[in-house]
C-alpha positions in Angstrom: -55.4 225.9 -124.0 -55.1 224.5 -120.5 -58.0 224.4 -118.2 -58.0 223.2 -114.6 -60.3 220.3 -113.7 -63.7 221.3 -112.2 -64.1 221.5 -108.4 -65.8 218.1 -108.1 -62.8 216.4 -109.8 -60.3 218.3 -107.6 -62.3 217.4 -104.5 -62.3 213.7 -105.5 -58.6 213.7 -106.1 -57.9 215.3 -102.7 -60.2 212.9 -100.9 -58.7 209.7 -102.5 -55.0 210.8 -102.3 -52.8 209.4 -99.6 -49.2 210.4 -100.6 -47.9 213.7 -102.0 -44.4 214.2 -103.4 -43.5 217.8 -102.9 -40.9 219.1 -105.3 -39.0 222.0 -103.9 -40.0 221.4 -100.3 -37.8 223.6 -98.1 -36.6 222.7 -94.6 -37.0 226.4 -93.7 -40.2 226.7 -91.6 -40.8 230.2 -92.9 -41.1 229.1 -96.5 -44.6 228.5 -98.0 -43.6 225.0 -99.1 -42.8 224.0 -95.6 -46.0 225.5 -94.1 -48.1 223.8 -96.8 -46.4 220.4 -96.3 -46.8 220.6 -92.5 -50.5 221.4 -93.0 -50.9 218.5 -95.5 -49.4 216.2 -92.9 -52.0 217.5 -90.4 -54.7 216.5 -92.9 -53.3 213.0 -92.8 -51.3 212.9 -96.1 -47.9 211.3 -96.2 -45.5 213.7 -97.8 -42.3 212.9 -99.7 -39.9 215.7 -99.8 -38.2 216.0 -103.2 -35.1 218.1 -102.8 -31.4 217.3 -103.3 -30.3 219.5 -100.4 -31.8 217.7 -97.4 -31.9 214.2 -96.0 -35.1 214.6 -94.0 -37.8 217.3 -93.8 -40.8 217.2 -91.4 -39.8 213.7 -90.3 -39.8 212.2 -93.8 -36.9 210.9 -95.8 -36.1 213.3 -98.7 -35.2 212.1 -102.2 -33.2 214.1 -104.7 -35.7 213.8 -107.6 -38.9 212.0 -108.7 -36.8 209.0 -110.0 -35.9 208.1 -106.4 -39.5 208.2 -104.9 -39.6 204.4 -105.3 -36.9 204.2 -102.7 -39.3 205.6 -100.1 -42.6 204.0 -101.4 -41.2 200.7 -102.6 -40.3 199.5 -106.0 -42.7 200.9 -108.6 -44.5 203.0 -105.9 -45.8 206.4 -107.0 -47.2 209.3 -105.1 -50.9 210.1 -105.6 -50.0 213.7 -106.4 -46.8 215.5 -107.4 -47.0 219.0 -105.9 -44.6 221.6 -107.4 -43.0 224.5 -105.6 -40.5 225.5 -108.3 -40.2 228.4 -110.6 -42.2 228.1 -113.9 -39.1 227.6 -116.0 -38.6 224.2 -114.3 -42.1 222.9 -115.1 -41.4 221.5 -118.5 -38.7 219.2 -117.2 -40.9 218.2 -114.3 -43.7 217.3 -116.7 -41.3 215.3 -118.8 -40.4 213.2 -115.8 -44.0 212.9 -114.6 -45.0 211.6 -118.1 -42.0 209.2 -118.2 -42.8 207.8 -114.7 -46.5 207.6 -115.3 -47.4 209.9 -112.4 -51.2 210.1 -111.9 -51.6 213.7 -110.8 -49.6 217.0 -111.0 -50.3 220.1 -108.9 -48.6 223.3 -109.8 -48.8 225.7 -106.8 -49.9 229.4 -106.9 -47.7 231.3 -109.4 -46.3 228.1 -111.0 -47.6 228.7 -114.5 -46.6 227.0 -117.7 -49.7 226.6 -119.9 -47.9 224.5 -122.6 -46.3 222.1 -120.1 -49.6 221.8 -118.1 -51.5 221.0 -121.3 -48.9 218.5 -122.3 -49.2 216.7 -118.9 -53.0 216.7 -119.2 -52.8 215.4 -122.8 -50.6 212.5 -121.5 -53.4 211.5 -119.1 -52.0 213.2 -115.9 -54.6 214.9 -113.8 -53.2 218.4 -113.8 -54.0 221.5 -111.7 -52.1 224.8 -112.2 -51.8 228.0 -110.3 -53.8 226.9 -107.2 -52.8 226.2 -103.7 -53.2 222.5 -102.7 -53.5 223.4 -99.1 -56.3 226.0 -99.6 -58.2 223.6 -101.8 -57.9 220.8 -99.2 -58.7 223.2 -96.3 -62.0 224.2 -98.1 -63.3 220.6 -98.1 
């Protein structure tokens, strides 16, 4: 059974992270992903939009998928956190990619719940948080 890390571990992750790849980031300012990303920029994080439908969002170059993040961060570069704003049925595939690429942390936003995939990510050594808002956790620090 999947369990989120404790509050101290989550705080440590949010304090040390510098870059956050946001899967499903919308260019539409009324969408939650956009508001969260803009707020994360305000906290000083660099965001990397991961969406095939836009070239740039919030002043940052977008990439179509996690395999292309290195084009923005440099060869072999990885974001500190992969933040997911996709429906739960997409999570298993995202976890597969995170495991393959050796991503250090995966954050599944409010309502993005896949217990099996989250446990698989955690079992592969990926710091995994599920069904929590990254913005709210960061704002509470």
